[in-house]
C-alpha positions as CSV (number, residue, x, y, z in Angstrom):
1,M,20.0,72.9,-48.0
2,L,20.6,70.1,-45.5
3,R,19.8,70.1,-41.9
4,L,22.6,69.6,-39.4
5,G,20.8,66.9,-37.6
6,R,20.7,64.7,-40.8
7,L,24.4,65.4,-41.5
8,C,25.4,64.5,-37.9
9,A,23.4,61.3,-38.0
10,G,24.5,60.4,-41.5
11,P,27.9,59.3,-43.0
12,L,29.3,62.8,-42.6
13,A,29.4,62.7,-38.9
14,R,32.9,61.1,-38.9
15,Y,34.6,64.0,-40.9
16,P,35.2,67.6,-39.9
17,P,33.7,70.4,-42.1
18,A,37.1,71.5,-43.4
19,E,37.8,68.2,-45.1
20,L,34.4,68.2,-46.7
21,G,34.9,71.6,-48.1
22,L,32.1,73.2,-46.2
23,T,32.0,76.7,-44.7
24,F,29.3,77.7,-42.2
25,A,27.5,81.0,-42.9
26,R,27.5,81.9,-39.3
27,G,30.5,81.5,-37.1
28,A,29.6,79.5,-34.0
29,L,27.2,76.7,-33.7
30,P,23.9,78.0,-32.4
31,S,21.9,76.2,-29.8
32,S,19.0,75.6,-32.3
33,T,19.6,73.9,-35.6
34,K,16.5,75.3,-37.4
35,S,18.3,78.4,-39.0
36,L,21.7,76.7,-39.5
37,H,22.7,76.5,-43.3
38,F,25.9,75.9,-45.1
39,T,27.2,76.7,-48.6
40,R,29.2,74.5,-51.0
41,N,32.7,75.6,-52.3
42,A,33.2,76.8,-55.8
43,S,35.0,73.6,-56.8
44,T,31.9,71.5,-56.5
45,S,30.0,71.3,-59.8
46,T,26.8,69.7,-58.7
47,S,23.8,71.7,-57.5
48,S,22.7,71.9,-54.0
49,S,19.3,70.4,-54.8
50,S,20.9,67.2,-56.1
51,A,22.9,66.8,-52.8
52,T,19.7,66.4,-50.8
53,K,18.6,63.5,-52.9
54,K,19.8,59.9,-52.1
55,S,22.2,58.8,-54.7
56,S,21.3,55.5,-56.2
57,P,24.0,52.8,-56.7
58,P,25.5,52.8,-60.1
59,P,24.2,50.2,-62.5
60,T,26.3,47.2,-62.8
61,G,27.8,46.2,-66.0
62,K,30.2,43.5,-66.9
63,G,32.3,44.0,-63.9
64,K,32.9,47.7,-64.4
65,A,31.0,50.7,-63.1
66,S,29.4,53.2,-65.5
67,S,31.4,56.5,-65.8
68,S,28.4,58.6,-66.6
69,S,26.8,58.2,-63.2
70,P,27.1,61.3,-61.0
71,K,29.1,61.1,-57.8
72,S,28.6,63.5,-54.9
73,S,31.6,65.4,-53.6
74,L,30.4,64.5,-50.1
75,S,31.7,60.9,-50.4
76,P,35.1,60.5,-48.8
77,K,36.2,58.1,-51.5
78,P,37.6,59.5,-54.8
79,R,35.9,58.8,-58.1
80,A,38.7,56.5,-59.3
81,A,38.4,54.2,-56.3
82,E,34.6,54.2,-56.6
83,A,34.8,53.3,-60.3
84,A,37.3,50.5,-59.5
85,A,35.2,49.0,-56.7
86,P,32.9,46.1,-57.6
87,A,29.1,46.6,-57.2
88,A,27.6,45.2,-53.9
89,P,25.2,42.4,-54.5
90,K,21.6,42.9,-53.4
91,K,21.0,41.6,-49.9
92,V,18.3,39.0,-49.7
93,H,16.1,39.0,-46.6
94,E,16.7,36.0,-44.4
95,P,14.3,35.5,-41.5
96,K,15.9,35.0,-38.2
97,Q,15.6,31.4,-36.9
98,R,14.1,31.0,-33.5
99,K,16.1,29.4,-30.8
100,H,13.1,27.9,-29.0
101,G,9.6,26.9,-30.1
102,R,8.2,26.0,-33.5
103,L,9.8,27.4,-36.6
104,S,7.8,29.9,-38.7
105,R,6.7,29.1,-42.2
106,K,9.5,31.1,-43.8
107,A,12.2,29.5,-41.6
108,R,11.1,26.0,-42.4
109,S,13.1,24.0,-44.9
110,P,11.3,24.1,-48.2
111,T,11.8,20.4,-48.9
112,R,11.6,17.6,-46.4
113,T,13.5,14.4,-46.7
114,K,11.3,11.4,-47.0
115,W,11.8,8.7,-44.3
116,V,13.3,5.6,-45.7
117,K,12.9,2.4,-43.7
118,P,16.4,1.1,-42.8
119,A,17.4,-2.2,-43.9
120,P,16.8,-5.0,-41.4
121,R,19.8,-6.2,-39.4
122,T,21.1,-9.6,-40.2
123,P,21.3,-11.3,-36.8
124,T,24.4,-13.2,-36.1
125,S,24.5,-16.5,-34.2
126,R,26.2,-14.8,-31.3
127,S,23.5,-12.1,-31.0
128,V,20.7,-14.7,-31.3
129,A,22.3,-16.8,-28.6
130,R,22.7,-13.8,-26.3
131,K,19.1,-12.8,-26.8
132,M,17.8,-16.3,-26.1
133,R,19.9,-16.5,-23.0
134,W,18.6,-13.3,-21.6
135,R,15.0,-14.3,-22.5
136,Y,15.4,-17.5,-20.6
137,R,16.9,-15.8,-17.5
138,L,14.1,-13.2,-17.5
139,E,11.4,-15.8,-17.7
140,T,12.8,-18.2,-15.1
141,N,14.6,-16.2,-12.4
142,P,15.2,-12.5,-13.2
143,P,18.0,-10.9,-11.0
144,T,16.9,-8.6,-8.3
145,R,20.0,-6.8,-7.3
146,V,20.4,-5.0,-10.6
147,K,18.9,-1.6,-11.4
148,R,15.6,-1.1,-13.2
149,F,15.5,-0.2,-16.8
150,R,12.7,1.5,-18.7
151,L,11.3,-0.1,-21.8
152,G,8.6,2.3,-23.1
153,F,5.9,2.4,-20.5
154,H,7.3,-0.6,-18.7
155,V,10.1,-1.1,-16.2
156,L,12.1,-4.3,-16.1
157,R,14.2,-5.4,-13.2
158,H,16.8,-6.8,-15.5
159,S,20.4,-5.9,-16.4
160,Q,19.9,-6.0,-20.1
161,P,16.4,-5.4,-21.6
162,F,15.7,-6.8,-25.0
163,Q,15.3,-3.6,-27.0
164,R,15.1,0.0,-26.0
165,G,13.3,2.6,-28.0
166,R,9.7,2.6,-29.2
167,R,6.9,1.2,-27.1
168,G,5.4,-2.2,-27.8
169,R,8.6,-3.9,-28.7
170,M,7.9,-6.6,-26.1
171,S,5.6,-9.4,-27.2
172,S,2.2,-9.6,-25.5
173,E,2.9,-13.2,-24.5
174,L,6.2,-12.3,-22.8
175,R,4.7,-9.3,-21.1
176,R,1.9,-11.5,-19.7
177,K,4.4,-14.0,-18.4
178,I,6.6,-11.3,-16.7
179,A,3.5,-9.5,-15.3
180,K,2.2,-12.8,-13.9
181,K,5.5,-13.2,-11.9
182,G,5.3,-9.6,-10.6
183,E,8.5,-8.5,-12.4
184,L,6.8,-6.1,-14.8
185,Q,5.4,-2.7,-13.8
186,T,3.4,-0.3,-16.0
187,R,3.1,3.3,-15.3
188,R,-0.4,2.8,-13.9
189,S,0.5,-0.1,-11.7
190,R,3.6,1.8,-10.3
191,K,1.3,4.6,-9.3
192,R,-1.3,2.2,-7.8
193,Y,0.9,-0.3,-5.9
194,G,4.1,1.7,-5.4
195,R,6.3,-1.4,-5.5
196,P,6.0,-5.1,-6.5
197,E,4.0,-7.3,-4.1
198,I,6.2,-9.2,-1.7
199,S,4.6,-12.2,0.2
200,L,5.0,-15.9,0.6
201,K,3.2,-16.4,-2.7
202,R,5.6,-13.9,-4.4
203,P,8.8,-14.3,-2.4
204,R,11.9,-12.2,-2.8
205,R,15.3,-13.1,-1.6
206,W,17.4,-10.9,0.6
207,N,20.2,-9.0,-1.1
208,M,23.2,-7.8,0.8
209,P,23.4,-4.0,1.0
210,L,27.1,-4.1,0.5
211,P,29.0,-6.7,-1.5
212,E,31.9,-8.5,0.1
213,G,35.2,-6.7,0.1
214,I,33.9,-3.1,0.2
215,L,33.5,-2.6,4.0
216,P,35.7,-5.0,6.1
217,A,33.9,-4.2,9.3
218,Y,30.5,-5.3,7.7
219,D,32.1,-8.5,6.5
220,E,33.5,-9.4,9.9
221,A,30.2,-8.6,11.6
222,L,28.4,-11.0,9.2
223,K,30.9,-13.7,9.8
224,L,30.6,-13.3,13.6
225,I,26.8,-13.5,13.4
226,R,26.8,-16.6,11.2
227,K,29.4,-18.3,13.4
228,D,27.3,-17.7,16.5
229,S,24.2,-18.9,14.7
230,Y,26.0,-22.1,13.7
231,N,27.2,-22.8,17.3
232,V,23.7,-22.1,18.8
233,R,22.1,-24.4,16.2
234,K,24.6,-27.1,17.0
235,E,23.7,-26.9,20.7
236,A,20.0,-26.9,19.8
237,N,20.3,-30.1,17.8
238,V,21.9,-31.9,20.7
239,L,19.1,-30.7,23.0
240,R,16.5,-31.7,20.4
241,R,17.7,-35.3,20.4
242,E,17.4,-35.4,24.2
243,V,13.9,-34.0,24.0
244,D,12.9,-36.7,21.5
245,R,14.3,-39.4,23.7
246,L,12.3,-38.2,26.8
247,H,9.2,-37.9,24.6
248,R,9.4,-41.5,23.5
249,V,10.0,-42.6,27.1
250,L,6.8,-40.8,28.3
251,S,4.8,-42.1,25.4
252,G,5.8,-45.7,26.1
253,E,7.6,-46.3,22.8
254,V,10.9,-47.3,24.6
255,E,10.7,-50.9,25.8
256,G,11.7,-51.5,29.4
257,E,11.2,-47.9,30.5
258,K,7.7,-47.5,31.9
259,L,7.1,-44.5,34.2
260,E,4.3,-44.1,36.7
261,G,3.5,-41.9,39.6
262,E,6.0,-39.4,40.8
263,A,8.7,-40.5,38.3
264,K,6.4,-39.7,35.4
265,I,5.6,-36.3,36.9
266,A,9.4,-35.6,37.3
267,V,10.1,-36.6,33.7
268,E,7.3,-34.4,32.5
269,A,8.7,-31.4,34.4
270,A,12.2,-32.0,33.0
271,L,10.8,-32.4,29.5
272,E,8.9,-29.1,29.9
273,A,12.0,-27.3,31.0
274,K,14.1,-28.7,28.1
275,R,11.4,-27.7,25.6
276,G,11.5,-24.2,27.0
277,K,15.3,-24.1,26.6
278,L,15.0,-25.6,23.1
279,H,12.6,-22.9,22.1
280,I,15.1,-20.2,23.3
281,L,17.9,-21.8,21.4
282,D,15.8,-22.0,18.2
283,V,15.0,-18.4,18.4
284,Q,18.5,-17.2,19.2
285,S,20.0,-19.3,16.4
286,E,18.2,-17.2,13.7
287,V,16.9,-14.0,15.3
288,N,20.0,-12.0,14.5
289,L,20.4,-13.2,10.9
290,P,19.8,-10.2,8.5
291,E,17.8,-12.4,6.0
292,V,15.4,-13.5,8.7
293,R,14.8,-9.9,9.9
294,W,14.4,-8.8,6.3
295,S,11.7,-11.5,5.6
296,V,9.7,-10.5,8.7
297,A,9.9,-6.8,7.8
298,N,8.7,-7.5,4.3
299,A,5.6,-9.5,5.1
300,M,7.2,-12.9,4.3
301,T,6.7,-14.3,7.8
302,D,6.4,-18.0,8.2
303,M,4.7,-18.7,11.5
304,H,6.0,-22.3,11.6
305,I,9.5,-20.9,12.4
306,P,10.1,-19.9,16.0
307,S,12.3,-16.9,15.2
308,H,9.6,-15.4,13.0
309,R,7.0,-15.8,15.7
310,H,9.3,-14.3,18.2
311,L,10.0,-11.2,16.1
312,I,6.3,-10.7,15.4
313,E,5.4,-10.9,19.0
314,Q,8.2,-8.6,20.1
315,R,7.2,-6.0,17.5
316,W,3.7,-6.0,18.9
317,R,4.8,-5.8,22.5
318,K,7.7,-3.3,22.2
319,D,6.9,-1.1,19.2
320,G,3.9,0.6,21.0
321,D,0.8,-1.3,19.8
322,L,0.2,-3.1,23.0
323,D,1.0,0.0,25.1
324,L,-1.5,2.1,23.1
325,L,-4.2,-0.5,23.6
326,M,-3.7,-0.8,27.4
327,E,-3.5,3.0,27.7
328,R,-6.9,3.4,26.0
329,L,-8.5,0.6,28.0
330,H,-7.4,2.2,31.3
331,Q,-7.9,5.9,30.3
332,M,-11.5,5.3,29.2
333,N,-12.3,3.0,32.2
334,V,-13.0,-0.1,30.1
335,I,-11.0,-1.7,32.9
336,P,-12.7,-2.1,35.4
337,D,-16.1,-1.2,33.9
338,V,-16.2,-4.3,31.7
339,L,-13.5,-6.5,33.0
340,P,-11.6,-6.4,36.3
341,V,-8.3,-7.3,34.8
342,M,-6.9,-8.0,31.3
343,H,-3.5,-9.4,30.2
344,P,-3.6,-9.6,26.3
345,S,-1.7,-12.4,24.6
346,V,-3.3,-12.1,21.1
347,D,-2.6,-9.2,18.7
348,L,-6.2,-8.3,17.6
349,H,-6.8,-6.0,14.7
350,V,-10.1,-4.5,13.7
351,T,-11.0,-3.0,10.3
352,A,-14.1,-0.9,9.6
353,R,-15.7,0.4,6.4
354,L,-14.7,3.8,5.1
355,M,-16.9,6.8,5.2
356,P,-18.9,7.4,1.9
357,T,-16.9,10.6,1.1
358,H,-13.6,8.8,1.6
359,F,-14.8,5.9,-0.4
360,E,-15.7,8.1,-3.3
361,S,-12.3,9.7,-3.3
362,L,-10.7,6.3,-3.1
363,M,-12.7,5.1,-6.1
364,K,-11.7,8.2,-8.1
365,R,-8.0,7.6,-7.4
366,N,-8.3,3.8,-8.1
367,R,-11.0,3.8,-10.8
368,F,-8.9,1.3,-12.8
369,Q,-8.6,-1.1,-9.9
370,R,-11.5,-3.5,-9.4
371,R,-10.7,-4.8,-6.0
372,V,-10.4,-1.7,-3.8
373,N,-9.9,-2.3,-0.1
374,T,-12.7,-0.2,1.5
375,F,-11.9,-1.4,5.0
376,K,-9.2,0.4,7.0
377,E,-7.7,-0.5,10.3
378,V,-9.2,1.1,13.4
379,I,-6.8,2.5,16.0
380,P,-8.0,1.7,19.6
381,G,-10.1,4.5,21.1
382,N,-10.8,6.3,17.8
383,Y,-14.2,7.5,16.8
384,L,-16.3,5.7,14.2
385,T,-19.7,6.7,12.8
386,P,-22.8,4.4,12.9
387,Q,-22.7,4.3,9.1
388,Q,-19.2,2.8,9.1
389,T,-20.3,0.0,11.5
390,R,-23.6,-0.8,9.8
391,V,-21.8,-3.8,8.3
392,P,-19.8,-6.1,10.6
393,P,-16.2,-5.2,11.1
394,K,-13.4,-7.6,10.1
395,L,-11.2,-9.2,12.7
396,Y,-7.6,-10.3,12.3
397,A,-5.7,-12.1,15.1
398,N,-2.0,-12.9,15.5
399,V,-1.7,-15.9,17.8
400,F,1.7,-17.1,19.0
401,H,1.0,-20.8,19.9
402,T,1.3,-23.5,17.3
403,D,-1.5,-25.8,18.6
404,V,-5.1,-25.0,17.9
405,R,-7.1,-23.5,20.7
406,L,-10.7,-22.3,20.9
407,Y,-11.7,-18.6,21.6
408,T,-14.9,-16.8,22.3
409,M,-15.6,-13.4,20.7
410,L,-17.8,-10.7,22.4
411,L,-18.8,-7.2,21.4
412,V,-20.6,-5.2,24.1
413,D,-21.6,-1.6,24.8
414,P,-21.4,-0.7,28.5
415,D,-22.8,2.8,28.1
416,V,-26.5,2.2,27.4
417,P,-28.6,4.4,29.8
418,D,-31.0,2.7,32.3
419,P,-33.3,5.5,33.4
420,E,-35.3,3.2,35.8
421,N,-32.3,2.5,37.9
422,Q,-30.6,5.8,37.1
423,T,-27.4,4.0,35.9
424,Y,-25.9,2.4,32.8
425,S,-26.4,-1.1,31.4
426,T,-24.6,-3.3,28.9
427,F,-25.9,-4.3,25.5
428,L,-24.6,-7.4,23.7
429,H,-24.0,-6.7,20.0
430,W,-22.2,-9.8,18.8
431,L,-21.3,-13.3,20.2
432,K,-19.4,-16.2,18.6
433,P,-17.9,-19.1,20.7
434,N,-15.6,-22.0,19.7
435,I,-13.3,-20.1,17.2
436,P,-10.3,-22.2,16.4
437,L,-7.1,-20.2,16.1
438,S,-3.4,-21.0,15.9
439,A,-0.1,-19.3,14.9
440,T,-0.5,-20.7,11.3
441,H,-3.9,-19.1,10.8
442,V,-3.8,-16.6,7.9
443,G,-6.3,-14.0,7.0
444,R,-9.3,-12.6,8.9
445,I,-11.4,-14.7,11.3
446,P,-14.2,-16.3,9.2
447,L,-17.8,-17.2,10.0
448,L,-18.3,-14.8,12.9
449,N,-22.0,-14.1,12.2
450,T,-23.2,-17.7,12.5
451,H,-24.2,-17.7,16.2
452,T,-25.6,-14.6,17.8
453,R,-26.1,-12.2,14.9
454,Y,-24.4,-8.9,14.6
455,V,-26.5,-5.8,15.7
456,P,-24.9,-2.5,14.5
457,P,-23.9,0.0,17.2
458,H,-26.6,2.6,17.9
459,P,-25.6,5.2,20.4
460,Q,-28.8,6.8,21.8
461,R,-29.6,10.4,21.3
462,G,-28.7,12.7,24.1
463,T,-26.0,10.4,25.6
464,P,-22.2,11.0,25.5
465,Y,-19.9,8.7,23.5
466,H,-20.3,5.0,23.8
467,R,-17.3,2.6,24.3
468,Y,-17.8,-0.5,22.1
469,T,-15.5,-3.1,23.5
470,L,-14.5,-6.2,21.6
471,L,-13.1,-9.2,23.5
472,L,-11.5,-12.4,22.2
473,L,-11.0,-14.7,25.3
474,P,-9.4,-18.2,25.4
475,Q,-11.6,-21.1,26.4
476,P,-10.4,-23.3,29.3
477,P,-8.6,-26.6,28.6
478,L,-10.2,-30.0,29.1
479,P,-10.5,-31.1,32.8
480,G,-7.2,-32.4,34.2
481,M,-5.2,-30.8,31.4
482,K,-3.3,-27.5,31.0
483,Y,-1.6,-25.5,28.3
484,N,2.1,-25.9,28.3
485,R,4.9,-26.7,25.8
486,N,4.5,-30.5,26.1
487,T,0.8,-30.4,25.1
488,E,1.5,-27.8,22.5
489,A,4.2,-29.9,20.8
490,L,2.0,-33.1,21.0
491,L,-1.1,-31.4,19.6
492,T,0.8,-29.7,16.8
493,A,2.2,-33.0,15.6
494,Q,-1.3,-34.6,15.7
495,Q,-2.8,-31.6,13.8
496,E,-0.2,-31.9,11.1
497,R,-1.0,-35.6,10.6
498,L,-4.7,-34.9,10.5
499,S,-4.3,-32.0,8.0
500,Q,-2.1,-34.3,5.8
501,S,-4.8,-37.0,5.7
502,I,-7.5,-34.4,4.9
503,R,-5.3,-33.1,2.0
504,D,-4.7,-36.6,0.7
505,S,-8.4,-37.5,0.8
506,S,-9.3,-34.2,-1.0
507,N,-6.7,-35.0,-3.7
508,I,-8.2,-38.4,-4.2
509,A,-11.7,-36.9,-4.4
510,E,-10.5,-34.4,-6.9
511,A,-8.8,-37.1,-9.0
512,R,-12.0,-39.2,-9.0
513,A,-14.1,-36.1,-9.9
514,E,-11.8,-35.4,-12.8
515,D,-12.0,-39.0,-14.0
516,V,-15.8,-38.9,-13.9
517,E,-15.9,-35.5,-15.7
518,K,-13.6,-36.8,-18.4
519,A,-15.7,-39.9,-18.9
520,V,-18.8,-37.8,-19.1
521,N,-17.2,-35.4,-21.7
522,E,-16.1,-38.4,-23.8
523,A,-19.6,-39.9,-23.7
524,D,-21.2,-36.5,-24.6
525,G,-18.8,-36.0,-27.4
526,L,-19.4,-39.5,-28.7
527,S,-23.2,-39.1,-28.6
528,D,-22.9,-35.7,-30.4
529,M,-20.6,-37.2,-33.0
530,M,-23.1,-40.0,-33.7
531,R,-26.1,-37.6,-33.8
532,T,-24.7,-34.5,-35.6
533,G,-21.4,-35.7,-37.0
534,R,-19.6,-33.0,-35.0
535,S,-18.0,-33.1,-31.6
536,R,-19.0,-30.6,-28.9
537,T,-16.4,-28.8,-26.8
538,R,-17.6,-29.0,-23.2
539,H,-16.7,-26.1,-21.0
540,P,-14.9,-27.0,-17.7
541,T,-17.0,-26.9,-14.6
542,H,-16.4,-24.7,-11.6
543,P,-13.4,-25.9,-9.5
544,N,-15.7,-26.2,-6.4
545,A,-18.1,-28.4,-8.2
546,A,-16.0,-31.5,-7.5
547,L,-15.9,-30.9,-3.8
548,P,-18.5,-32.9,-1.7
549,E,-21.5,-31.0,-0.5
550,P,-21.2,-30.2,3.3
551,T,-23.9,-31.8,5.4
552,S,-25.9,-29.8,7.8
553,G,-24.9,-31.9,10.8
554,E,-21.2,-31.7,10.1
555,D,-19.2,-30.1,12.9
556,P,-16.5,-27.7,11.5
557,L,-14.3,-28.5,14.5
558,N,-13.8,-32.1,13.3
559,H,-10.9,-30.9,11.2
560,F,-9.0,-29.7,14.3
561,V,-7.2,-31.4,17.1
562,T,-7.5,-29.2,20.2
563,L,-7.0,-29.3,23.9
564,S,-9.6,-26.6,24.6
565,Q,-13.0,-27.4,25.9
566,Q,-16.0,-26.6,23.7
567,I,-18.6,-24.6,25.4
568,D,-22.3,-24.9,24.5
569,V,-23.6,-21.3,24.5
570,P,-27.3,-20.9,23.4
571,V,-28.1,-18.2,20.8
572,I,-29.1,-15.1,22.8
573,P,-32.4,-13.6,21.5
574,D,-32.8,-9.9,20.9
575,E,-34.9,-9.4,24.0
576,Q,-32.1,-10.6,26.3
577,R,-29.3,-8.5,24.7
578,L,-30.0,-5.5,27.0
579,H,-28.8,-5.9,30.6
580,F,-26.2,-8.4,29.6
581,D,-23.9,-9.3,32.5
582,V,-20.3,-9.8,31.1
583,R,-18.8,-11.0,34.4
584,A,-21.5,-13.5,35.1
585,F,-21.1,-14.9,31.5
586,L,-17.4,-15.3,31.8
587,K,-17.7,-17.0,35.2
588,Q,-20.4,-19.4,33.9
589,Y,-18.3,-20.7,31.0
590,G,-14.8,-20.5,32.6
591,L,-13.4,-17.6,30.6
592,N,-10.6,-15.7,32.2
593,A,-9.1,-12.5,30.7
594,A,-6.2,-12.7,33.1
595,M,-5.0,-15.8,31.3
596,G,-4.6,-14.1,28.0
597,G,-6.7,-13.2,25.0
598,G,-7.2,-10.1,22.9
599,A,-9.1,-6.8,23.2
600,H,-10.0,-3.8,21.2
601,M,-12.4,-0.8,21.5
602,W,-13.7,2.2,19.6
603,R,-16.1,5.1,20.3
604,E,-19.2,6.4,18.6
605,V,-21.7,9.2,19.1
606,W,-25.3,9.7,17.9
607,D,-26.1,11.0,14.4
608,N,-29.1,10.8,12.0
609,Y,-28.1,7.4,10.7
610,V,-29.0,5.7,14.1
611,G,-32.7,5.9,13.2
612,A,-32.1,3.5,10.4
613,V,-30.7,0.9,12.8
614,Y,-33.7,1.2,15.1
615,R,-36.1,1.0,12.2
616,Y,-34.6,-1.9,10.2
617,D,-32.6,-3.9,12.7
618,L,-34.2,-3.4,16.1
619,H,-37.8,-2.8,14.8
620,K,-38.7,-0.3,17.6
621,P,-38.8,3.5,18.0
622,Q,-35.7,5.4,18.7
623,P,-35.5,6.8,22.3
624,M,-34.2,10.2,23.1
625,Y,-32.6,11.2,26.4
626,G,-32.0,14.6,27.9
627,R,-31.1,16.2,31.2
628,P,-32.5,14.3,34.2
629,P,-35.8,15.9,35.7
630,R,-35.5,18.2,38.6
631,D,-36.5,17.1,42.1
632,G,-39.5,18.5,44.1
633,R,-37.7,21.2,45.9
634,Q,-36.4,22.7,42.6
635,M,-39.8,22.6,41.1
636,E,-41.4,24.4,44.1
637,A,-38.7,27.0,44.1
638,Q,-39.3,27.6,40.3
639,S,-43.2,27.7,40.7
640,A,-43.0,30.3,43.6
641,A,-42.4,33.6,41.8
642,P,-40.3,35.8,44.2
643,T,-40.2,39.6,43.9
644,K,-36.5,39.5,43.1
645,R,-35.2,36.4,41.2
646,R,-32.0,35.1,42.7
647,K,-29.6,32.6,41.2
648,Y,-28.8,30.9,44.5
649,Q,-30.8,30.6,47.8
650,V,-29.2,30.7,51.1
651,G,-30.0,27.6,53.2
652,A,-31.6,25.8,50.3
């Protein structure tokens, strides 16, 4: 007997019971199928027990089915059709191939094709010529306006790289040449530097953002700017010839024109006015050119060019740096506590060492970079720690005059407590006079610790923050002289001639040193050959070995032509650093902050590191300040114990 559930779920569910020849024993379908049975008709010859068994497929012969195999009457197909139908082949299990991920062992291909190295290409003369042409262009002057292309780990700024595909296809020699020019970037260097270095040593040319013919308005604007630049330059050339003529007249080079007295003064005034106008024309002829502004914005400034100097100065004065400096000097009362007035004319920057925690994180990020810049710029008025200023800070100055002038550097602290006088005093931390500076000076100001040595800032315990003020003041000109455009042009020309003579003499000295070294090498090689029969390869000496040794009495200012007056300031001992009078010092040596100069300041508070400064630099115990002592009336009121303690006393 078969259950109804198995019949309904099996192949009989599609056919009604009348077609199958089945009659139910009980009329209607009951709700439960446990007691439901059916009986087979008399026409069926097979037993009911065989119907419950699964019929196995007939054995396959030579294309015909066996007639002796029993067939159930429950099948909808007749026996003749079943005998004529071919036997179904046995289905082989095929594992389902995954769409993602690694293939299973059964799904892998049983046999793997062995990789065969392809035959090398036979280069044609045309392909070889094209490759050599691109190689030459890449080594000499690679184009900059094309897109970058990836070559393995490397990125080339070139329109057609040599070969794409696997890494290491570029030769090490070629990679070294391209990296030396700054045109090759690895993955590590891109993360470290961000973009190729752009400077006067590694210049880049300006590329137009839009080629000609795309935007007519842009093309017309460029034409208008260049036409105006051409007209202004033509006017400047005419005025420059007039200035040269007046200069020769004043210097006495023109025969028959000798000026004295009031006539000479009038010509000097006219020449000064013409030089001022010429400077304006030189600036206006180039200041609007896009390539000039691009060069200044990308650190390719040439301070010999008037337009570049003008753009650098305007950026300092109008972009907010000078405003921030003057705001901090006035808000924190550096003016008038240190100086009565200050009109900065020098863009002074200060860099201090990083904190140890920041330094460690920087070294972790740049562990592959050897020369890590651990000094960062200090914003005026920011707080520094005594550990950061234990080493002298680095100073950078942008000066906007072409002639060499002398400056004096001072670092003072006006917030040292003076308990005897119940006021504050000034401590001198650093002093260096006679610093030569000009617009062509590059890099930080050197040799600042050769006069009055640097004492690290040490704010005392129990005091509020200290204002460390740095001043760079111009020294006065020689008696009877003054700074103007005439003297600036004259001294600039003299300085150029002196620098050229120094360079020529140094080249001659280097050539003589090379000749001497070559003769010594030849003599050593000849002696070794005669003694041992073999020549010895001599290693080259240090490049500075050929330079003459500097004498102790040589003045470093001998290499400069200046109009400034040298001041003879004695080295201030450590005992006289406290109670240093800044205003008296400036008045004694003729220094005036109202005539220009540079300034900077930062703040510091006490921490545990100040004790090391007192122990190792000042060699004295560290003081500690607190609240001022109470007066006699307060002490008497405290000693008298009233019956009821009051916070305030009436009439006290």
